[in-house]
All heavy atoms as a GROMACS GRO file, in nm:
protein
  507
    1MET      N    1  -1.886  -1.282  -2.153
    1MET     CA    2  -1.803  -1.388  -2.205
    1MET      C    3  -1.851  -1.432  -2.343
    1MET      O    4  -1.786  -1.512  -2.406
    1MET     CB    5  -1.800  -1.504  -2.109
    1MET     CG    6  -1.717  -1.472  -1.988
    1MET     SD    7  -1.711  -1.606  -1.873
    1MET     CE    8  -1.743  -1.515  -1.725
    2GLY      N    9  -1.966  -1.386  -2.384
    2GLY     CA   10  -2.008  -1.408  -2.520
    2GLY      C   11  -2.085  -1.534  -2.549
    2GLY      O   12  -2.132  -1.554  -2.658
    3ASP      N   13  -2.099  -1.625  -2.454
    3ASP     CA   14  -2.177  -1.745  -2.482
    3ASP      C   15  -2.293  -1.754  -2.383
    3ASP      O   16  -2.310  -1.671  -2.296
    3ASP     CB   17  -2.091  -1.871  -2.476
    3ASP     CG   18  -2.017  -1.887  -2.345
    3ASP    OD1   19  -2.058  -1.824  -2.246
    3ASP    OD2   20  -1.920  -1.962  -2.339
    4ASP      N   21  -2.377  -1.855  -2.399
    4ASP     CA   22  -2.496  -1.868  -2.316
    4ASP      C   23  -2.476  -1.957  -2.194
    4ASP      O   24  -2.571  -1.986  -2.125
    4ASP     CB   25  -2.611  -1.923  -2.401
    4ASP     CG   26  -2.652  -1.826  -2.509
    4ASP    OD1   27  -2.643  -1.705  -2.488
    4ASP    OD2   28  -2.694  -1.874  -2.615
    5LEU      N   29  -2.354  -2.001  -2.169
    5LEU     CA   30  -2.328  -2.089  -2.055
    5LEU      C   31  -2.298  -2.006  -1.930
    5LEU      O   32  -2.223  -1.912  -1.935
    5LEU     CB   33  -2.208  -2.179  -2.084
    5LEU     CG   34  -2.224  -2.278  -2.198
    5LEU    CD1   35  -2.092  -2.349  -2.224
    5LEU    CD2   36  -2.333  -2.379  -2.167
    6CYS      N   37  -2.359  -2.043  -1.820
    6CYS     CA   38  -2.328  -1.981  -1.692
    6CYS      C   39  -2.214  -2.059  -1.629
    6CYS      O   40  -2.227  -2.178  -1.603
    6CYS     CB   41  -2.451  -1.982  -1.601
    6CYS     SG   42  -2.416  -1.914  -1.438
    7LEU      N   43  -2.103  -1.993  -1.606
    7LEU     CA   44  -1.986  -2.062  -1.553
    7LEU      C   45  -1.982  -2.063  -1.401
    7LEU      O   46  -1.910  -2.141  -1.342
    7LEU     CB   47  -1.859  -1.995  -1.604
    7LEU     CG   48  -1.839  -1.999  -1.754
    7LEU    CD1   49  -1.712  -1.928  -1.792
    7LEU    CD2   50  -1.835  -2.143  -1.804
    8GLY      N   51  -2.056  -1.976  -1.339
    8GLY     CA   52  -2.056  -1.967  -1.194
    8GLY      C   53  -2.088  -1.826  -1.153
    8GLY      O   54  -2.119  -1.741  -1.234
    9VAL      N   55  -2.078  -1.803  -1.024
    9VAL     CA   56  -2.107  -1.672  -0.968
    9VAL      C   57  -1.986  -1.628  -0.888
    9VAL      O   58  -1.936  -1.702  -0.804
    9VAL     CB   59  -2.232  -1.677  -0.878
    9VAL    CG1   60  -2.259  -1.542  -0.815
    9VAL    CG2   61  -2.352  -1.725  -0.958
   10ILE      N   62  -1.942  -1.505  -0.912
   10ILE     CA   63  -1.827  -1.449  -0.840
   10ILE      C   64  -1.872  -1.318  -0.778
   10ILE      O   65  -1.929  -1.233  -0.846
   10ILE     CB   66  -1.709  -1.421  -0.935
   10ILE    CG1   67  -1.666  -1.549  -1.005
   10ILE    CG2   68  -1.593  -1.358  -0.860
   10ILE    CD1   69  -1.571  -1.525  -1.120
   11ASP      N   70  -1.846  -1.301  -0.647
   11ASP     CA   71  -1.868  -1.171  -0.586
   11ASP      C   72  -1.739  -1.132  -0.514
   11ASP      O   73  -1.634  -1.188  -0.541
   11ASP     CB   74  -1.992  -1.170  -0.496
   11ASP     CG   75  -1.978  -1.258  -0.371
   11ASP    OD1   76  -1.866  -1.298  -0.336
   11ASP    OD2   77  -2.082  -1.285  -0.308
   12ASP      N   78  -1.746  -1.038  -0.424
   12ASP     CA   79  -1.623  -0.989  -0.360
   12ASP      C   80  -1.558  -1.089  -0.265
   12ASP      O   81  -1.441  -1.076  -0.234
   12ASP     CB   82  -1.652  -0.860  -0.283
   12ASP     CG   83  -1.686  -0.745  -0.377
   12ASP    OD1   84  -1.645  -0.753  -0.495
   12ASP    OD2   85  -1.752  -0.650  -0.334
   13ARG      N   86  -1.633  -1.192  -0.222
   13ARG     CA   87  -1.577  -1.286  -0.127
   13ARG      C   88  -1.592  -1.432  -0.165
   13ARG      O   89  -1.530  -1.518  -0.105
   13ARG     CB   90  -1.642  -1.266   0.010
   13ARG     CG   91  -1.611  -1.131   0.071
   13ARG     CD   92  -1.673  -1.116   0.206
   13ARG     NE   93  -1.628  -1.220   0.296
   13ARG     CZ   94  -1.692  -1.257   0.404
   13ARG    NH1   95  -1.805  -1.201   0.436
   13ARG    NH2   96  -1.645  -1.353   0.480
   14HIS      N   97  -1.679  -1.464  -0.263
   14HIS     CA   98  -1.712  -1.603  -0.291
   14HIS      C   99  -1.705  -1.635  -0.439
   14HIS      O  100  -1.725  -1.548  -0.524
   14HIS     CB  101  -1.854  -1.634  -0.242
   14HIS     CG  102  -1.872  -1.612  -0.097
   14HIS    ND1  103  -1.919  -1.493  -0.046
   14HIS    CD2  104  -1.848  -1.691   0.010
   14HIS    CE1  105  -1.924  -1.501   0.085
   14HIS    NE2  106  -1.880  -1.621   0.121
   15LEU      N  107  -1.682  -1.761  -0.466
   15LEU     CA  108  -1.685  -1.815  -0.601
   15LEU      C  109  -1.769  -1.943  -0.594
   15LEU      O  110  -1.736  -2.035  -0.521
   15LEU     CB  111  -1.544  -1.848  -0.649
   15LEU     CG  112  -1.531  -1.931  -0.776
   15LEU    CD1  113  -1.588  -1.857  -0.895
   15LEU    CD2  114  -1.386  -1.966  -0.799
   16VAL      N  115  -1.880  -1.945  -0.667
   16VAL     CA  116  -1.966  -2.063  -0.671
   16VAL      C  117  -1.963  -2.115  -0.813
   16VAL      O  118  -1.986  -2.040  -0.908
   16VAL     CB  119  -2.112  -2.027  -0.632
   16VAL    CG1  120  -2.200  -2.150  -0.640
   16VAL    CG2  121  -2.114  -1.967  -0.492
   17MET      N  122  -1.930  -2.244  -0.828
   17MET     CA  123  -1.920  -2.300  -0.963
   17MET      C  124  -1.990  -2.435  -0.969
   17MET      O  125  -2.011  -2.498  -0.866
   17MET     CB  126  -1.775  -2.312  -1.005
   17MET     CG  127  -1.691  -2.400  -0.919
   17MET     SD  128  -1.521  -2.392  -0.970
   17MET     CE  129  -1.480  -2.564  -0.975
   18PRO      N  130  -2.024  -2.478  -1.090
   18PRO     CA  131  -2.088  -2.609  -1.104
   18PRO      C  132  -1.989  -2.722  -1.081
   18PRO      O  133  -1.868  -2.699  -1.072
   18PRO     CB  134  -2.137  -2.608  -1.249
   18PRO     CG  135  -2.045  -2.515  -1.319
   18PRO     CD  136  -2.008  -2.411  -1.217
   19HIS      N  137  -2.039  -2.843  -1.074
   19HIS     CA  138  -1.953  -2.960  -1.062
   19HIS      C  139  -1.856  -2.960  -1.179
   19HIS      O  140  -1.890  -2.921  -1.291
   19HIS     CB  141  -2.040  -3.087  -1.062
   19HIS     CG  142  -1.962  -3.208  -1.028
   19HIS    ND1  143  -1.891  -3.279  -1.122
   19HIS    CD2  144  -1.944  -3.271  -0.910
   19HIS    CE1  145  -1.830  -3.381  -1.063
   19HIS    NE2  146  -1.862  -3.378  -0.934
   20ALA      N  147  -1.735  -3.003  -1.158
   20ALA     CA  148  -1.630  -2.994  -1.259
   20ALA      C  149  -1.663  -3.065  -1.390
   20ALA      O  150  -1.612  -3.027  -1.495
   20ALA     CB  151  -1.500  -3.050  -1.203
   21THR      N  152  -1.748  -3.166  -1.389
   21THR     CA  153  -1.781  -3.236  -1.513
   21THR      C  154  -1.900  -3.174  -1.587
   21THR      O  155  -1.932  -3.216  -1.697
   21THR     CB  156  -1.814  -3.384  -1.484
   21THR    OG1  157  -1.926  -3.390  -1.395
   21THR    CG2  158  -1.694  -3.456  -1.425
   22ALA      N  159  -1.964  -3.074  -1.529
   22ALA     CA  160  -2.086  -3.019  -1.586
   22ALA      C  161  -2.067  -2.956  -1.723
   22ALA      O  162  -2.155  -2.963  -1.807
   22ALA     CB  163  -2.146  -2.917  -1.490
   23LEU      N  164  -1.955  -2.893  -1.746
   23LEU     CA  165  -1.935  -2.820  -1.872
   23LEU      C  166  -1.817  -2.868  -1.954
   23LEU      O  167  -1.782  -2.806  -2.053
   23LEU     CB  168  -1.918  -2.670  -1.841
   23LEU     CG  169  -2.036  -2.602  -1.775
   23LEU    CD1  170  -1.998  -2.462  -1.733
   23LEU    CD2  171  -2.155  -2.600  -1.868
   24GLU      N  172  -1.753  -2.977  -1.913
   24GLU     CA  173  -1.633  -3.024  -1.981
   24GLU      C  174  -1.649  -3.038  -2.131
   24GLU      O  175  -1.567  -2.992  -2.208
   24GLU     CB  176  -1.591  -3.160  -1.924
   24GLU     CG  177  -1.478  -3.151  -1.827
   24GLU     CD  178  -1.446  -3.287  -1.768
   24GLU    OE1  179  -1.481  -3.391  -1.827
   24GLU    OE2  180  -1.382  -3.289  -1.664
   25GLU      N  181  -1.754  -3.105  -2.174
   25GLU     CA  182  -1.770  -3.131  -2.317
   25GLU      C  183  -1.813  -3.008  -2.394
   25GLU      O  184  -1.771  -2.986  -2.506
   25GLU     CB  185  -1.869  -3.245  -2.338
   25GLU     CG  186  -1.816  -3.377  -2.286
   25GLU     CD  187  -1.916  -3.489  -2.305
   25GLU    OE1  188  -2.006  -3.477  -2.391
   25GLU    OE2  189  -1.905  -3.589  -2.234
   26ALA      N  190  -1.897  -2.924  -2.336
   26ALA     CA  191  -1.948  -2.806  -2.405
   26ALA      C  192  -1.841  -2.698  -2.418
   26ALA      O  193  -1.839  -2.624  -2.515
   26ALA     CB  194  -2.068  -2.750  -2.331
   27ASP      N  195  -1.752  -2.687  -2.321
   27ASP     CA  196  -1.654  -2.579  -2.320
   27ASP      C  197  -1.530  -2.624  -2.242
   27ASP      O  198  -1.526  -2.609  -2.120
   27ASP     CB  199  -1.716  -2.455  -2.257
   27ASP     CG  200  -1.623  -2.336  -2.256
   27ASP    OD1  201  -1.516  -2.342  -2.319
   27ASP    OD2  202  -1.659  -2.236  -2.192
   28PRO      N  203  -1.430  -2.678  -2.309
   28PRO     CA  204  -1.314  -2.731  -2.237
   28PRO      C  205  -1.233  -2.626  -2.160
   28PRO      O  206  -1.159  -2.661  -2.070
   28PRO     CB  207  -1.230  -2.796  -2.347
   28PRO     CG  208  -1.281  -2.742  -2.474
   28PRO     CD  209  -1.420  -2.695  -2.452
   29ALA      N  210  -1.247  -2.498  -2.191
   29ALA     CA  211  -1.169  -2.394  -2.123
   29ALA      C  212  -1.249  -2.323  -2.015
   29ALA      O  213  -1.205  -2.222  -1.962
   29ALA     CB  214  -1.118  -2.293  -2.226
   30TRP      N  215  -1.365  -2.378  -1.976
   30TRP     CA  216  -1.452  -2.307  -1.882
   30TRP      C  217  -1.385  -2.282  -1.747
   30TRP      O  218  -1.401  -2.175  -1.689
   30TRP     CB  219  -1.585  -2.379  -1.864
   30TRP     CG  220  -1.578  -2.504  -1.780
   30TRP    CD1  221  -1.554  -2.630  -1.824
   30TRP    CD2  222  -1.594  -2.514  -1.639
   30TRP    NE1  223  -1.555  -2.719  -1.721
   30TRP    CE2  224  -1.580  -2.651  -1.605
   30TRP    CE3  225  -1.620  -2.423  -1.538
   30TRP    CZ2  226  -1.590  -2.696  -1.474
   30TRP    CZ3  227  -1.629  -2.469  -1.407
   30TRP    CH2  228  -1.615  -2.604  -1.376
   31LEU      N  229  -1.310  -2.378  -1.696
   31LEU     CA  230  -1.249  -2.362  -1.564
   31LEU      C  231  -1.141  -2.254  -1.568
   31LEU      O  232  -1.131  -2.171  -1.477
   31LEU     CB  233  -1.192  -2.494  -1.515
   31LEU     CG  234  -1.138  -2.494  -1.373
   31LEU    CD1  235  -1.245  -2.450  -1.273
   31LEU    CD2  236  -1.086  -2.632  -1.335
   32HIS      N  237  -1.062  -2.250  -1.673
   32HIS     CA  238  -0.960  -2.147  -1.687
   32HIS      C  239  -1.025  -2.009  -1.698
   32HIS      O  240  -0.980  -1.913  -1.636
   32HIS     CB  241  -0.873  -2.176  -1.810
   32HIS     CG  242  -0.753  -2.088  -1.822
   32HIS    ND1  243  -0.692  -2.065  -1.941
   32HIS    CD2  244  -0.681  -2.019  -1.730
   32HIS    CE1  245  -0.589  -1.984  -1.924
   32HIS    NE2  246  -0.581  -1.955  -1.796
   33ARG      N  247  -1.134  -1.999  -1.775
   33ARG     CA  248  -1.204  -1.871  -1.790
   33ARG      C  249  -1.263  -1.827  -1.656
   33ARG      O  250  -1.258  -1.709  -1.621
   33ARG     CB  251  -1.313  -1.882  -1.896
   33ARG     CG  252  -1.373  -1.749  -1.929
   33ARG     CD  253  -1.456  -1.744  -2.056
   33ARG     NE  254  -1.542  -1.856  -2.080
   33ARG     CZ  255  -1.516  -1.955  -2.169
   33ARG    NH1  256  -1.405  -1.952  -2.240
   33ARG    NH2  257  -1.600  -2.053  -2.186
   34LEU      N  258  -1.316  -1.920  -1.578
   34LEU     CA  259  -1.370  -1.886  -1.446
   34LEU      C  260  -1.260  -1.838  -1.353
   34LEU      O  261  -1.277  -1.740  -1.281
   34LEU     CB  262  -1.442  -2.007  -1.387
   34LEU     CG  263  -1.518  -1.983  -1.257
   34LEU    CD1  264  -1.627  -1.878  -1.277
   34LEU    CD2  265  -1.579  -2.113  -1.208
   35TYR      N  266  -1.144  -1.904  -1.356
   35TYR     CA  267  -1.031  -1.858  -1.276
   35TYR      C  268  -0.990  -1.716  -1.316
   35TYR      O  269  -0.967  -1.630  -1.232
   35TYR     CB  270  -0.910  -1.951  -1.289
   35TYR     CG  271  -0.785  -1.885  -1.236
   35TYR    CD1  272  -0.765  -1.875  -1.099
   35TYR    CD2  273  -0.694  -1.824  -1.321
   35TYR    CE1  274  -0.654  -1.808  -1.048
   35TYR    CE2  275  -0.584  -1.758  -1.271
   35TYR     CZ  276  -0.564  -1.750  -1.135
   35TYR     OH  277  -0.456  -1.683  -1.085
   36LEU      N  278  -0.981  -1.691  -1.447
   36LEU     CA  279  -0.940  -1.558  -1.493
   36LEU      C  280  -1.040  -1.452  -1.453
   36LEU      O  281  -1.002  -1.340  -1.415
   36LEU     CB  282  -0.920  -1.558  -1.645
   36LEU     CG  283  -0.801  -1.640  -1.696
   36LEU    CD1  284  -0.797  -1.637  -1.848
   36LEU    CD2  285  -0.670  -1.590  -1.638
   37ALA      N  286  -1.169  -1.483  -1.458
   37ALA     CA  287  -1.271  -1.388  -1.416
   37ALA      C  288  -1.255  -1.355  -1.267
   37ALA      O  289  -1.263  -1.238  -1.226
   37ALA     CB  290  -1.410  -1.442  -1.445
   38ALA      N  291  -1.230  -1.457  -1.185
   38ALA     CA  292  -1.209  -1.435  -1.042
   38ALA      C  293  -1.080  -1.358  -1.017
   38ALA      O  294  -1.077  -1.266  -0.936
   38ALA     CB  295  -1.206  -1.568  -0.967
   39ALA      N  296  -0.973  -1.394  -1.087
   39ALA     CA  297  -0.845  -1.325  -1.070
   39ALA      C  298  -0.858  -1.177  -1.105
   39ALA      O  299  -0.801  -1.091  -1.036
   39ALA     CB  300  -0.738  -1.391  -1.157
   40ASN      N  301  -0.932  -1.147  -1.210
   40ASN     CA  302  -0.953  -1.007  -1.247
   40ASN      C  303  -1.038  -0.935  -1.142
   40ASN      O  304  -1.006  -0.823  -1.102
   40ASN     CB  305  -1.019  -0.997  -1.384
   40ASN     CG  306  -0.923  -1.029  -1.496
   40ASN    OD1  307  -0.812  -0.980  -1.499
   40ASN    ND2  308  -0.965  -1.114  -1.587
   41ARG      N  309  -1.143  -0.998  -1.098
   41ARG     CA  310  -1.234  -0.937  -0.999
   41ARG      C  311  -1.161  -0.910  -0.868
   41ARG      O  312  -1.179  -0.806  -0.805
   41ARG     CB  313  -1.353  -1.030  -0.977
   41ARG     CG  314  -1.445  -0.994  -0.865
   41ARG     CD  315  -1.550  -0.897  -0.912
   41ARG     NE  316  -1.636  -0.856  -0.804
   41ARG     CZ  317  -1.765  -0.845  -0.814
   41ARG    NH1  318  -1.824  -0.870  -0.928
   41ARG    NH2  319  -1.835  -0.805  -0.713
   42TRP      N  320  -1.081  -1.007  -0.824
   42TRP     CA  321  -1.012  -0.996  -0.696
   42TRP      C  322  -0.870  -0.939  -0.709
   42TRP      O  323  -0.796  -0.936  -0.612
   42TRP     CB  324  -1.007  -1.132  -0.628
   42TRP     CG  325  -1.143  -1.189  -0.600
   42TRP    CD1  326  -1.259  -1.120  -0.576
   42TRP    CD2  327  -1.177  -1.327  -0.593
   42TRP    NE1  328  -1.361  -1.208  -0.553
   42TRP    CE2  329  -1.315  -1.335  -0.563
   42TRP    CE3  330  -1.105  -1.445  -0.609
   42TRP    CZ2  331  -1.382  -1.456  -0.549
   42TRP    CZ3  332  -1.172  -1.565  -0.594
   42TRP    CH2  333  -1.308  -1.570  -0.564
   43GLN      N  334  -0.831  -0.898  -0.828
   43GLN     CA  335  -0.699  -0.839  -0.854
   43GLN      C  336  -0.586  -0.931  -0.806
   43GLN      O  337  -0.493  -0.888  -0.739
   43GLN     CB  338  -0.689  -0.701  -0.792
   43GLN     CG  339  -0.791  -0.606  -0.847
   43GLN     CD  340  -0.789  -0.470  -0.783
   43GLN    OE1  341  -0.723  -0.448  -0.681
   43GLN    NE2  342  -0.859  -0.376  -0.842
   44LEU      N  343  -0.595  -1.058  -0.845
   44LEU     CA  344  -0.494  -1.157  -0.808
   44LEU      C  345  -0.380  -1.155  -0.908
   44LEU      O  346  -0.397  -1.115  -1.023
   44LEU     CB  347  -0.556  -1.296  -0.808
   44LEU     CG  348  -0.668  -1.322  -0.710
   44LEU    CD1  349  -0.724  -1.462  -0.731
   44LEU    CD2  350  -0.620  -1.305  -0.567
   45PRO      N  351  -0.262  -1.200  -0.866
   45PRO     CA  352  -0.152  -1.214  -0.962
   45PRO      C  353  -0.192  -1.312  -1.072
   45PRO      O  354  -0.265  -1.408  -1.047
   45PRO     CB  355  -0.037  -1.272  -0.877
   45PRO     CG  356  -0.073  -1.242  -0.736
   45PRO     CD  357  -0.223  -1.238  -0.730
   46GLY      N  358  -0.148  -1.289  -1.190
   46GLY     CA  359  -0.179  -1.378  -1.300
   46GLY      C  360  -0.309  -1.344  -1.370
   46GLY      O  361  -0.350  -1.414  -1.461
   47ALA      N  362  -0.374  -1.236  -1.331
   47ALA     CA  363  -0.498  -1.196  -1.396
   47ALA      C  364  -0.469  -1.153  -1.539
   47ALA      O  365  -0.368  -1.091  -1.568
   47ALA     CB  366  -0.562  -1.080  -1.319
   48SER      N  367  -0.556  -1.193  -1.630
   48SER     CA  368  -0.546  -1.154  -1.770
   48SER      C  369  -0.685  -1.161  -1.830
   48SER      O  370  -0.778  -1.211  -1.767
   48SER     CB  371  -0.446  -1.245  -1.844
   48SER     OG  372  -0.489  -1.379  -1.839
   49PRO      N  373  -0.704  -1.112  -1.951
   49PRO     CA  374  -0.837  -1.112  -2.012
   49PRO      C  375  -0.896  -1.253  -2.022
   49PRO      O  376  -0.825  -1.349  -2.054
   49PRO     CB  377  -0.814  -1.053  -2.151
   49PRO     CG  378  -0.686  -0.978  -2.141
   49PRO     CD  379  -0.604  -1.050  -2.038
   50THR      N  380  -1.024  -1.266  -1.997
   50THR     CA  381  -1.089  -1.397  -2.003
   50THR      C  382  -1.088  -1.453  -2.145
   50THR      O  383  -1.100  -1.574  -2.163
   50THR     CB  384  -1.234  -1.391  -1.951
   50THR    OG1  385  -1.307  -1.293  -2.025
   50THR    CG2  386  -1.238  -1.359  -1.804
   51GLU      N  387  -1.071  -1.369  -2.245
   51GLU     CA  388  -1.065  -1.416  -2.383
   51GLU      C  389  -0.943  -1.504  -2.408
   51GLU      O  390  -0.937  -1.579  -2.505
   51GLU     CB  391  -1.061  -1.297  -2.481
   51GLU     CG  392  -1.188  -1.215  -2.483
   51GLU     CD  393  -1.197  -1.116  -2.367
   51GLU    OE1  394  -1.094  -1.078  -2.309
   51GLU    OE2  395  -1.311  -1.080  -2.333
   52GLU      N  396  -0.843  -1.497  -2.321
   52GLU     CA  397  -0.721  -1.578  -2.335
   52GLU      C  398  -0.739  -1.720  -2.282
   52GLU      O  399  -0.651  -1.804  -2.300
   52GLU     CB  400  -0.604  -1.512  -2.263
   52GLU     CG  401  -0.560  -1.382  -2.324
   52GLU     CD  402  -0.439  -1.324  -2.254
   52GLU    OE1  403  -0.394  -1.379  -2.152
   52GLU    OE2  404  -0.390  -1.221  -2.302
   53ALA      N  405  -0.850  -1.749  -2.217
   53ALA     CA  406  -0.871  -1.879  -2.154
   53ALA      C  407  -0.855  -1.993  -2.254
   53ALA      O  408  -0.913  -1.993  -2.361
   53ALA     CB  409  -1.009  -1.886  -2.091
   54GLY      N  410  -0.772  -2.089  -2.216
   54GLY     CA  411  -0.748  -2.206  -2.300
   54GLY      C  412  -0.647  -2.183  -2.410
   54GLY      O  413  -0.606  -2.276  -2.478
   55ARG      N  414  -0.603  -2.059  -2.430
   55ARG     CA  415  -0.505  -2.030  -2.536
   55ARG      C  416  -0.375  -1.976  -2.481
   55ARG      O  417  -0.268  -2.005  -2.534
   55ARG     CB  418  -0.564  -1.928  -2.634
   55ARG     CG  419  -0.683  -1.981  -2.710
   55ARG     CD  420  -0.728  -1.880  -2.810
   55ARG     NE  421  -0.749  -1.753  -2.742
   55ARG     CZ  422  -0.851  -1.672  -2.765
   55ARG    NH1  423  -0.937  -1.702  -2.855
   55ARG    NH2  424  -0.864  -1.560  -2.699
   56VAL      N  425  -0.381  -1.893  -2.377
   56VAL     CA  426  -0.262  -1.831  -2.320
   56VAL      C  427  -0.258  -1.862  -2.172
   56VAL      O  428  -0.357  -1.846  -2.102
   56VAL     CB  429  -0.265  -1.677  -2.340
   56VAL    CG1  430  -0.143  -1.613  -2.277
   56VAL    CG2  431  -0.274  -1.641  -2.488
   57PHE      N  432  -0.144  -1.909  -2.126
   57PHE     CA  433  -0.126  -1.940  -1.984
   57PHE      C  434  -0.010  -1.857  -1.932
   57PHE      O  435   0.097  -1.856  -1.990
   57PHE     CB  436  -0.099  -2.090  -1.964
   57PHE     CG  437  -0.213  -2.175  -2.011
   57PHE    CD1  438  -0.217  -2.222  -2.141
   57PHE    CD2  439  -0.316  -2.205  -1.925
   57PHE    CE1  440  -0.324  -2.299  -2.184
   57PHE    CE2  441  -0.423  -2.282  -1.967
   57PHE     CZ  442  -0.427  -2.329  -2.098
   58ARG      N  443  -0.033  -1.786  -1.821
   58ARG     CA  444   0.069  -1.698  -1.761
   58ARG      C  445   0.098  -1.743  -1.618
   58ARG      O  446   0.008  -1.783  -1.546
   58ARG     CB  447   0.017  -1.555  -1.754
   58ARG     CG  448  -0.017  -1.492  -1.883
   58ARG     CD  449  -0.083  -1.355  -1.860
   58ARG     NE  450  -0.140  -1.308  -1.982
   58ARG     CZ  451  -0.075  -1.241  -2.075
   58ARG    NH1  452   0.052  -1.213  -2.057
   58ARG    NH2  453  -0.136  -1.202  -2.184
   59SER      N  454   0.222  -1.726  -1.578
   59SER     CA  455   0.256  -1.752  -1.438
   59SER      C  456   0.209  -1.633  -1.354
   59SER      O  457   0.176  -1.527  -1.408
   59SER     CB  458   0.406  -1.772  -1.422
   59SER     OG  459   0.475  -1.650  -1.452
   60ASP      N  460   0.204  -1.650  -1.224
   60ASP     CA  461   0.160  -1.542  -1.136
   60ASP      C  462   0.248  -1.418  -1.149
   60ASP      O  463   0.200  -1.307  -1.134
   60ASP     CB  464   0.160  -1.588  -0.990
   60ASP     CG  465   0.049  -1.686  -0.961
   60ASP    OD1  466  -0.040  -1.701  -1.046
   60ASP    OD2  467   0.053  -1.749  -0.854
   61THR      N  468   0.375  -1.437  -1.175
   61THR     CA  469   0.466  -1.324  -1.186
   61THR      C  470   0.470  -1.267  -1.327
   61THR      O  471   0.528  -1.161  -1.349
   61THR     CB  472   0.608  -1.365  -1.147
   61THR    OG1  473   0.653  -1.465  -1.238
   61THR    CG2  474   0.614  -1.415  -1.003
   62GLY      N  475   0.412  -1.338  -1.424
   62GLY     CA  476   0.414  -1.290  -1.562
   62GLY      C  477   0.543  -1.324  -1.635
   62GLY      O  478   0.560  -1.289  -1.751
   63GLU      N  479   0.637  -1.391  -1.566
   63GLU     CA  480   0.765  -1.422  -1.627
   63GLU      C  481   0.756  -1.540  -1.725
   63GLU      O  482   0.835  -1.550  -1.817
   63GLU     CB  483   0.870  -1.453  -1.520
   63GLU     CG  484   0.900  -1.332  -1.434
   63GLU     CD  485   0.992  -1.364  -1.320
   63GLU    OE1  486   1.065  -1.465  -1.328
   63GLU    OE2  487   0.991  -1.290  -1.221
   64LEU      N  488   0.659  -1.628  -1.702
   64LEU     CA  489   0.640  -1.743  -1.790
   64LEU      C  490   0.511  -1.726  -1.867
   64LEU      O  491   0.408  -1.688  -1.812
   64LEU     CB  492   0.634  -1.873  -1.710
   64LEU     CG  493   0.757  -1.907  -1.628
   64LEU    CD1  494   0.731  -2.031  -1.544
   64LEU    CD2  495   0.876  -1.929  -1.718
   65LEU      N  496   0.516  -1.752  -1.994
   65LEU     CA  497   0.399  -1.739  -2.080
   65LEU      C  498   0.398  -1.856  -2.176
   65LEU      O  499   0.499  -1.887  -2.239
   65LEU     CB  500   0.407  -1.607  -2.157
   65LEU     CG  501   0.295  -1.574  -2.253
   65LEU    CD1  502   0.166  -1.553  -2.179
   65LEU    CD2  503   0.332  -1.449  -2.331
   66GLY      N  504   0.286  -1.925  -2.184
   66GLY     CA  505   0.282  -2.041  -2.272
   66GLY      C  506   0.155  -2.051  -2.350
   66GLY      O  507   0.061  -1.985  -2.334
   0.00000   0.00000   0.00000
């Protein structure tokens, strides 16, 4: 992800993340990036590159993009 912040741990069955306020000020898009990392790992609908976190938002079907 290119920075020195640990956003959490994702494996094949679990997602462990810090308290929601832990990284708010340092990185406002951290939660979106963590979701995208999990979506990519677990091949969920709406998966996209983590570099898009905080800039591009997609619906699960890909029909909506904002």
